[in-house]
NUMI-662298 format. One record per residue (C-alpha): chain; x, y, z. Coordinates in Angstrom, 3 decimals. Example, Ala and Ser with C-alpha at 12.3 -4.5 7.8 and 13.67 -1.06 7.14 Angstrom:
("A", (12.300, -4.500, 7.800)) ("A", (13.670, -1.060, 7.140)) 
END
This chain:
("A", (-0.015, 0.034, -0.010)) ("A", (1.072, 3.753, -0.881)) ("A", (1.879, 5.922, 2.206)) ("A", (-0.899, 8.327, 1.144)) ("A", (-3.245, 5.035, 1.823)) ("A", (-1.658, 4.431, 5.095)) ("A", (-1.642, 7.925, 6.125)) ("A", (-5.480, 8.263, 5.436)) ("A", (-6.777, 5.168, 6.595)) ("A", (-3.966, 3.652, 8.890)) ("A", (-5.912, 4.177, 11.896)) ("A", (-8.768, 2.178, 10.639)) ("A", (-9.042, -1.673, 12.037)) ("A", (-11.358, -4.610, 11.383)) ("A", (-12.980, -6.531, 14.171)) ("A", (-13.030, -9.909, 14.271)) ("A", (-16.062, -10.264, 12.742)) ("A", (-15.246, -8.342, 9.863)) ("A", (-12.031, -9.707, 8.897)) ("A", (-13.424, -13.509, 9.245)) ("A", (-16.452, -11.697, 6.442)) ("A", (-13.857, -10.171, 4.457)) ("A", (-11.540, -13.356, 4.000)) ("A", (-14.159, -15.635, 4.180)) ("A", (-13.971, -17.903, 0.800)) ("A", (-17.069, -19.046, -0.903)) ("A", (-16.829, -22.694, -2.069)) ("A", (-18.584, -21.849, -5.640)) ("A", (-16.236, -18.456, -5.917)) ("A", (-13.268, -18.621, -4.006)) ("A", (-11.910, -15.561, -5.572)) ("A", (-13.837, -12.632, -4.965)) ("A", (-13.133, -9.348, -6.451)) ("A", (-14.756, -7.334, -3.663)) ("A", (-13.132, -5.365, -0.830)) ("A", (-14.416, -4.632, 2.480)) ("A", (-13.602, -1.132, 3.733)) ("A", (-14.889, -0.366, 7.042)) ("A", (-14.578, 2.174, 9.645)) ("A", (-14.663, 5.298, 7.237)) ("A", (-16.035, 8.596, 9.154)) ("A", (-19.956, 9.060, 8.063)) ("A", (-18.486, 12.406, 6.108)) ("A", (-16.325, 10.755, 3.834)) ("A", (-18.238, 9.981, 0.021)) ("A", (-16.949, 7.351, -2.229)) ("A", (-15.617, 10.307, -4.278)) ("A", (-13.082, 10.836, -1.719)) ("A", (-12.017, 7.494, -1.712)) ("A", (-12.308, 6.430, -5.555)) ("A", (-8.906, 8.231, -6.421)) ("A", (-7.192, 5.989, -3.631)) ("A", (-8.848, 2.571, -5.119)) ("A", (-8.308, 3.452, -8.913)) ("A", (-4.412, 2.625, -8.289)) ("A", (-5.439, -0.724, -7.821)) ("A", (-7.684, -1.471, -10.803)) ("A", (-11.083, -0.409, -12.377)) ("A", (-13.702, -0.110, -9.732)) ("A", (-17.267, -1.762, -10.766)) ("A", (-19.181, -0.949, -7.743)) ("A", (-19.347, 0.750, -4.685)) ("A", (-22.164, -1.131, -2.051)) ("A", (-22.738, 0.157, 1.774)) ("A", (-22.904, -2.181, 4.416)) ("A", (-24.696, -1.748, 7.381)) ("A", (-22.498, -1.471, 10.411)) ("A", (-23.378, -1.643, 14.156)) ("A", (-21.321, 1.209, 14.928)) ("A", (-23.422, 4.477, 14.164)) ("A", (-20.609, 6.973, 14.157)) ("A", (-18.899, 4.853, 11.175)) ("A", (-19.640, 3.746, 7.591)) ("A", (-18.378, 0.693, 5.807)) ("A", (-18.493, -0.013, 1.837)) ("A", (-17.766, -3.366, -0.311)) ("A", (-15.785, -2.336, -3.136)) ("A", (-15.818, -4.463, -6.240)) ("A", (-12.925, -4.498, -8.728)) ("A", (-13.186, -5.852, -12.364)) ("A", (-10.863, -8.785, -11.280)) ("A", (-9.732, -10.839, -8.298)) ("A", (-6.264, -9.531, -9.069)) ("A", (-7.213, -6.171, -8.656)) ("A", (-9.259, -6.537, -5.310)) ("A", (-6.224, -8.773, -3.846)) 
END
C-alpha cells in the first residue's frame, strides 16, 4: 500500500467479525473481486476514496454495508478482477 493510503486509513481496523467476513471464501467462488473497507467516518463519500482505489484497478461497484457502529460506515468495493482486489 502506498503511504497516502496508509496515512489516510492507517487508523482503521477490522473487528474479528469483519476480518472473518472479508477473508471468508465461498466454495463456488473462492476468488472474490470485493474488498471491504470499514471504519470510514460518516462524512467520507465514495468520491473521496475513489482516487485512492483507482491505483489498484477499475472499480465496478461501491455498496454500502450496514454496521453496528453508528459513527462509522463501511463499503464493499467491487473491482473488475480478483487480482485487482488482491
